[in-house]
C-alpha positions as CSV (number, residue, x, y, z in Angstrom):
1,M,0.1,0.0,-0.1
2,R,1.7,3.3,-1.1
3,R,1.3,6.4,1.0
4,T,1.9,9.7,0.2
5,V,1.9,12.8,2.8
6,V,1.0,16.1,1.4
7,L,-0.5,19.0,3.5
8,A,-4.1,19.7,3.0
9,L,-5.7,23.2,2.5
10,T,-2.3,24.8,1.9
11,A,-2.9,28.5,1.4
12,T,-6.9,28.0,1.2
13,L,-7.9,29.1,4.9
14,S,-9.2,32.8,4.5
15,A,-9.9,34.9,7.2
16,G,-13.6,34.2,6.9
17,L,-12.8,30.4,7.1
18,L,-10.5,30.9,10.2
19,S,-13.4,32.9,11.9
20,A,-15.7,29.9,10.9
21,A,-13.5,27.4,12.5
22,S,-12.9,29.5,15.7
23,A,-16.8,29.8,16.0
24,G,-16.7,25.8,16.0
25,E,-18.0,25.1,12.4
26,V,-16.9,22.0,10.8
27,L,-13.8,22.4,8.3
28,P,-11.7,20.1,6.5
29,S,-8.7,18.7,8.6
30,Q,-5.8,21.2,8.5
31,R,-3.6,18.0,9.1
32,P,-1.3,16.4,6.5
33,A,-3.6,14.6,4.1
34,V,-2.2,11.1,3.7
35,F,-3.1,9.4,0.6
36,E,-2.8,5.7,0.3
37,T,-3.3,3.7,-2.7
38,V,-5.3,0.8,-2.0
39,F,-5.6,-0.7,-5.4
40,T,-3.6,-0.3,-8.7
41,A,-5.3,-1.9,-11.9
42,P,-3.8,-3.0,-15.2
43,L,-6.9,-1.5,-16.8
44,G,-8.6,1.8,-16.9
45,L,-11.0,2.9,-14.1
46,E,-13.5,5.5,-13.5
47,G,-16.7,4.8,-11.2
48,L,-16.5,4.0,-7.7
49,T,-19.0,3.0,-4.9
50,T,-19.1,1.2,-1.6
51,D,-21.3,-1.3,-0.1
52,G,-21.0,0.4,3.4
53,R,-19.1,-2.4,5.0
54,G,-15.5,-1.2,4.1
55,N,-15.5,-2.7,0.6
56,L,-15.0,-0.6,-2.6
57,Y,-16.5,-1.5,-6.1
58,T,-15.1,-0.3,-9.5
59,P,-15.4,-1.1,-13.1
60,A,-12.6,-1.6,-15.5
61,R,-12.6,-0.6,-19.1
62,G,-10.3,-2.2,-21.8
63,A,-11.2,-6.0,-21.5
64,D,-13.4,-8.2,-23.0
65,P,-15.6,-8.7,-20.9
66,C,-15.2,-5.8,-18.5
67,P,-14.5,-6.8,-14.8
68,V,-16.0,-5.3,-11.9
69,Y,-13.8,-5.3,-8.9
70,R,-14.1,-5.5,-5.3
71,V,-11.6,-4.1,-3.4
72,A,-11.2,-3.8,0.6
73,A,-10.6,-0.1,1.6
74,A,-7.8,-1.6,4.1
75,G,-6.0,-2.8,1.4
76,G,-5.4,-6.5,0.0
77,P,-6.0,-8.4,-3.3
78,A,-8.9,-7.6,-5.3
79,A,-11.7,-10.0,-6.4
80,V,-13.8,-9.9,-9.4
81,V,-17.4,-9.9,-8.8
82,G,-19.0,-9.6,-11.8
83,T,-18.5,-8.9,-15.8
84,I,-19.9,-6.6,-18.2
85,P,-20.3,-8.2,-21.8
86,A,-18.3,-6.4,-24.5
87,P,-18.5,-4.0,-26.1
88,C,-18.2,-2.2,-22.5
89,S,-17.2,1.2,-21.4
90,P,-18.5,1.4,-17.8
91,A,-18.7,4.6,-15.8
92,G,-20.4,5.4,-12.7
93,L,-22.2,2.7,-10.7
94,T,-24.3,2.3,-7.4
95,F,-26.1,-0.3,-5.2
96,D,-29.9,-0.2,-4.7
97,R,-31.4,-1.1,-1.1
98,H,-31.4,-4.7,-1.9
99,G,-27.6,-5.1,-2.8
100,R,-28.0,-5.2,-6.5
101,L,-25.2,-3.1,-8.4
102,Y,-26.1,-1.0,-11.3
103,V,-23.3,0.4,-13.8
104,A,-23.5,3.1,-16.5
105,N,-22.4,1.5,-19.6
106,A,-22.4,3.5,-22.8
107,D,-26.0,3.8,-23.6
108,T,-27.2,1.3,-21.2
109,V,-27.3,0.6,-17.5
110,V,-26.5,-2.9,-16.7
111,S,-27.0,-4.7,-13.3
112,F,-26.2,-7.7,-11.3
113,V,-25.6,-9.1,-7.6
114,P,-21.9,-9.2,-6.8
115,D,-20.6,-12.5,-6.4
116,A,-16.7,-13.6,-6.0
117,A,-17.3,-17.2,-5.9
118,N,-19.5,-17.3,-9.3
119,P,-19.0,-13.8,-10.7
120,P,-22.3,-13.1,-12.7
121,S,-22.5,-11.5,-16.2
122,A,-24.2,-8.3,-16.0
123,T,-28.0,-7.7,-17.8
124,V,-29.2,-4.6,-19.3
125,F,-31.7,-2.9,-16.9
126,T,-32.4,0.3,-19.1
127,R,-31.4,1.2,-22.6
128,G,-31.8,4.4,-24.6
129,V,-29.5,6.6,-22.3
130,P,-26.7,7.7,-24.7
131,G,-23.5,9.0,-22.7
132,A,-24.8,7.3,-19.3
133,N,-22.4,8.1,-16.8
134,G,-23.5,9.3,-13.2
135,L,-26.1,7.2,-11.2
136,A,-28.0,7.9,-7.8
137,F,-31.2,6.2,-6.5
138,D,-33.8,8.6,-4.8
139,R,-35.6,7.8,-1.7
140,A,-38.3,6.1,-3.7
141,G,-36.0,3.5,-5.1
142,T,-35.9,5.3,-8.6
143,L,-32.6,5.2,-10.6
144,W,-31.6,8.7,-12.0
145,I,-28.8,8.5,-15.0
146,S,-26.8,11.7,-16.3
147,D,-25.6,12.0,-19.7
148,G,-22.0,12.8,-19.1
149,G,-20.8,11.9,-22.7
150,T,-22.8,13.7,-25.3
151,G,-22.6,17.2,-23.8
152,Q,-26.5,17.5,-24.0
153,G,-26.9,17.7,-20.3
154,R,-29.7,15.2,-20.2
155,V,-30.8,13.7,-16.9
156,W,-33.2,10.4,-17.1
157,R,-35.2,8.5,-14.4
158,A,-35.8,4.8,-14.8
159,G,-38.5,3.2,-12.6
160,T,-38.2,-0.5,-11.3
161,D,-39.6,-1.6,-14.7
162,G,-36.3,-0.3,-16.3
163,V,-38.1,2.3,-18.6
164,A,-35.9,5.6,-18.7
165,A,-37.8,8.8,-19.3
166,E,-35.8,12.1,-19.8
167,M,-36.7,14.3,-17.1
168,F,-34.7,17.6,-17.5
169,R,-31.4,19.1,-19.1
170,V,-28.8,21.0,-17.5
171,Q,-28.2,24.0,-20.0
172,P,-25.5,22.9,-22.6
173,L,-22.6,25.4,-23.2
174,V,-23.8,25.7,-26.9
175,S,-27.2,25.9,-28.3
176,D,-27.9,24.5,-31.7
177,V,-29.1,27.8,-33.0
178,N,-27.6,29.0,-36.2
179,V,-26.4,25.5,-37.2
180,V,-25.6,24.8,-40.9
181,N,-24.6,21.4,-41.9
182,G,-23.9,20.3,-38.3
183,V,-21.7,23.5,-37.7
184,G,-22.5,26.6,-35.6
185,G,-24.2,27.2,-32.4
186,V,-24.4,30.1,-30.0
187,G,-22.5,29.9,-26.7
188,R,-19.2,29.5,-25.6
189,D,-16.4,26.6,-25.7
190,V,-14.5,25.8,-22.5
191,R,-11.0,24.2,-23.4
192,G,-8.5,22.5,-21.2
193,L,-5.0,23.0,-21.7
194,P,-3.6,20.6,-22.5
195,P,-4.6,18.9,-24.7
196,G,-5.7,22.2,-26.3
197,S,-3.0,24.9,-26.7
198,V,-2.6,28.5,-27.1
199,T,0.0,30.8,-28.7
200,I,1.5,33.2,-26.2
201,T,3.1,36.3,-26.9
202,P,3.5,39.5,-25.4
203,N,0.5,40.9,-27.0
204,G,-2.0,38.0,-26.1
205,R,-2.8,34.4,-25.8
206,T,-4.7,33.1,-28.8
207,A,-6.0,29.7,-29.4
208,A,-3.5,27.6,-31.5
209,D,-5.9,24.8,-32.3
210,T,-9.4,23.2,-31.5
211,A,-8.4,20.4,-29.1
212,G,-9.3,20.1,-25.5
213,S,-13.0,21.2,-25.7
214,Q,-14.8,20.2,-22.3
215,H,-18.7,19.9,-23.1
216,I,-19.8,17.9,-20.2
217,V,-22.5,19.8,-18.2
218,A,-24.2,16.9,-16.5
219,N,-21.9,14.5,-14.7
220,G,-21.8,13.3,-11.1
221,L,-25.5,13.0,-9.3
222,A,-26.2,12.8,-5.4
223,F,-29.4,13.5,-3.4
224,T,-29.5,15.4,-0.4
225,S,-31.2,14.3,3.0
226,D,-34.5,16.2,1.9
227,G,-34.4,14.5,-1.4
228,T,-33.2,17.5,-3.7
229,L,-31.0,16.2,-6.6
230,L,-27.6,17.8,-7.1
231,V,-25.7,17.8,-10.4
232,A,-21.9,18.3,-11.0
233,D,-21.4,20.7,-14.1
234,T,-17.9,19.7,-15.3
235,A,-17.4,22.6,-17.9
236,R,-18.8,25.1,-15.7
237,G,-17.3,24.0,-12.4
238,A,-20.7,24.1,-10.9
239,L,-23.4,22.5,-8.9
240,W,-27.0,22.6,-10.0
241,R,-29.8,22.3,-7.5
242,V,-33.1,20.4,-8.4
243,P,-35.8,20.1,-5.8
244,M,-38.2,17.4,-6.2
245,G,-41.8,17.3,-5.7
246,R,-43.7,14.3,-3.8
247,D,-44.4,12.7,-6.9
248,G,-40.5,12.2,-7.4
249,R,-40.5,14.8,-10.3
250,P,-38.3,17.8,-10.6
251,R,-39.8,21.2,-9.3
252,A,-36.9,23.2,-10.7
253,A,-37.4,26.3,-12.9
254,T,-37.1,25.3,-16.7
255,G,-37.8,26.9,-20.1
256,C,-36.2,30.2,-19.4
257,D,-34.3,30.3,-22.7
258,A,-36.1,29.7,-26.0
259,A,-32.7,28.6,-27.6
260,F,-32.7,25.1,-25.6
261,P,-35.5,22.7,-25.1
262,A,-38.2,23.6,-22.8
263,N,-37.1,21.1,-20.0
264,T,-33.7,22.9,-19.9
265,L,-32.9,24.0,-16.5
266,C,-32.7,27.8,-15.7
267,L,-29.4,29.6,-14.8
268,D,-31.1,30.3,-11.5
269,D,-31.0,26.6,-10.5
270,V,-27.4,26.6,-10.3
271,E,-26.4,26.2,-6.7
272,V,-23.0,27.4,-6.8
273,Q,-20.3,28.1,-9.3
274,H,-16.6,28.5,-8.2
275,P,-13.0,28.2,-10.2
276,Y,-12.2,25.6,-7.5
277,L,-14.9,23.4,-9.2
278,E,-13.7,23.4,-12.8
279,G,-13.6,19.8,-13.9
280,A,-16.2,18.6,-11.3
281,D,-16.6,14.9,-12.0
282,G,-18.3,12.9,-9.1
283,I,-19.6,14.4,-5.9
284,V,-20.5,12.7,-2.6
285,L,-22.4,14.3,0.4
286,D,-21.3,13.9,4.1
287,R,-23.8,13.7,6.9
288,A,-23.6,17.5,7.5
289,G,-24.7,18.0,3.9
290,N,-21.4,19.0,2.5
291,V,-20.5,18.4,-0.9
292,W,-17.3,16.4,-1.6
293,T,-16.1,16.9,-5.5
294,A,-13.4,15.2,-7.6
295,A,-12.3,18.2,-9.7
296,N,-10.4,16.0,-12.1
297,E,-8.9,18.4,-14.5
298,R,-7.2,20.2,-11.6
299,N,-6.1,17.1,-9.7
300,A,-8.0,18.4,-6.5
301,I,-10.5,17.5,-4.0
302,V,-13.1,20.5,-3.4
303,L,-15.4,20.8,-0.6
304,A,-18.7,22.9,-1.3
305,R,-20.1,23.8,2.3
306,R,-23.8,23.8,3.2
307,D,-22.9,27.6,3.9
308,G,-22.0,28.3,0.3
309,R,-18.5,28.5,0.9
310,V,-16.1,26.5,-1.4
311,V,-12.9,25.0,0.0
312,E,-10.0,23.5,-1.9
313,Y,-9.6,20.7,0.4
314,F,-6.4,19.5,-1.4
315,R,-4.6,19.9,-4.6
316,N,-1.5,18.3,-5.8
317,P,1.6,20.2,-5.3
318,A,3.5,21.9,-8.2
319,D,6.7,20.2,-8.9
320,A,9.6,22.3,-7.9
321,T,11.4,22.2,-11.2
322,T,8.6,21.7,-14.0
323,K,5.7,23.4,-11.9
324,L,3.5,20.9,-13.4
325,R,1.0,19.3,-11.0
326,N,0.9,15.5,-12.7
327,G,3.1,13.6,-10.2
328,G,0.5,12.6,-7.6
329,P,-0.8,11.6,-5.2
330,L,-4.0,12.6,-7.5
331,E,-3.8,11.3,-10.9
332,F,-7.2,12.7,-12.2
333,P,-9.5,11.7,-9.8
334,T,-13.1,11.1,-10.9
335,S,-15.5,9.3,-8.3
336,P,-15.5,10.1,-4.6
337,V,-16.8,7.9,-2.0
338,L,-17.2,8.4,1.7
339,L,-16.6,5.4,4.1
340,P,-18.2,4.8,7.6
341,D,-14.8,5.2,9.2
342,G,-14.4,8.8,7.7
343,R,-12.2,8.1,4.9
344,L,-12.6,9.6,1.4
345,C,-11.8,7.4,-1.6
346,V,-11.6,8.3,-5.2
347,T,-10.9,6.5,-8.3
348,Q,-7.6,7.7,-10.4
349,S,-8.4,7.4,-14.0
350,D,-5.0,9.2,-15.1
351,G,-6.7,11.1,-18.0
352,S,-4.0,13.2,-20.1
353,R,-5.4,16.7,-19.8
354,R,-5.0,19.9,-18.1
355,D,-3.2,19.6,-14.6
356,N,-2.6,15.8,-15.2
357,F,-1.1,16.3,-18.8
358,P,1.1,14.4,-19.6
359,N,0.0,11.4,-17.7
360,T,3.5,9.7,-17.8
361,A,4.1,11.1,-14.2
362,G,2.9,9.7,-11.1
363,E,2.1,5.9,-10.0
364,A,-0.1,5.1,-12.7
365,G,0.2,5.7,-16.5
366,P,1.1,4.4,-19.7
367,G,3.8,2.0,-19.9
368,K,3.5,1.1,-16.2
369,A,1.8,-1.8,-14.4
370,A,-1.0,0.3,-13.2
371,L,-3.0,2.2,-15.7
372,A,-5.3,3.4,-12.9
373,K,-5.7,3.1,-9.0
374,I,-8.0,3.8,-5.9
375,S,-6.5,6.1,-3.2
376,C,-8.1,6.9,0.2
377,V,-7.3,9.6,2.5
378,R,-8.4,10.1,6.2
379,R,-10.3,13.6,6.5
């Protein structure tokens, strides 16, 4: 088990936060953050969940079929507890209240009951959900699915019958207004550098290519204690808040902009937007209602507090020579999970963009025994 010690909250405690701490409010630990690698994988990883008994579950990519691993958060060998038939590209996953595991997989969600002795092959629970990524169950046992692949911002709901229905959309960055032969749109384009690049001169900084566009606006999903759905917006660096009615349907304001479909959320539904949250991927709530976010493009863990403050709990330190932040311990973190013992665990998918570019540094990466990993830190 590899252990990396770095000071958390370096240079992030403002006077206001210090005042909050003196008033007895809960803040992230100011002790050194000790990241422990509990699993290294020869295949790519993204999603992560827990059974609440000290076990972590993650699906791997790049195999036929794709294995789903169970990993003890305390460390030790991993066990394959199920497989996903090819073609497979699994992302987020979550358990229902009966112990069945659901995995987002391209344009489907598949499910199975984990069994290390006789790993089952997953079966399709629902279809017609292109770009399926984040998954979360509401209090009624209904599954919600985000479109984290196409940039259209769709969020679906699927009942126990497995029929998915689009419930709302997070507003995309670009509308389809003024499109001719598939080219056009009105809005803006957020680009990650790298893999995009700019020409830097004393007179300005101008795009040198079209690489690196970040269009994902509906990524991680999580429900609050009162049943409100939170949606992570990767491109904007934001969290959207969607209240639910007694019938389990969204009560958020929609239809404010004629350039988008009528079920598109209004910008007033943004709960919080902050530069710390740029690259927001997965999210998880603690018992106090604070939102922990894996900001993968910044190799950071960010805390959005209930009082509206946003705190950078941890970000990789810059290398003294190169000034890059790709050496770990975070290597493009994607899916945070909180364990009963207080630890926060994340998958490290080692994507090669922005702060993690190039992804050849660190513990995982191309040409190394590990292409991805799971790390845990005690908060």
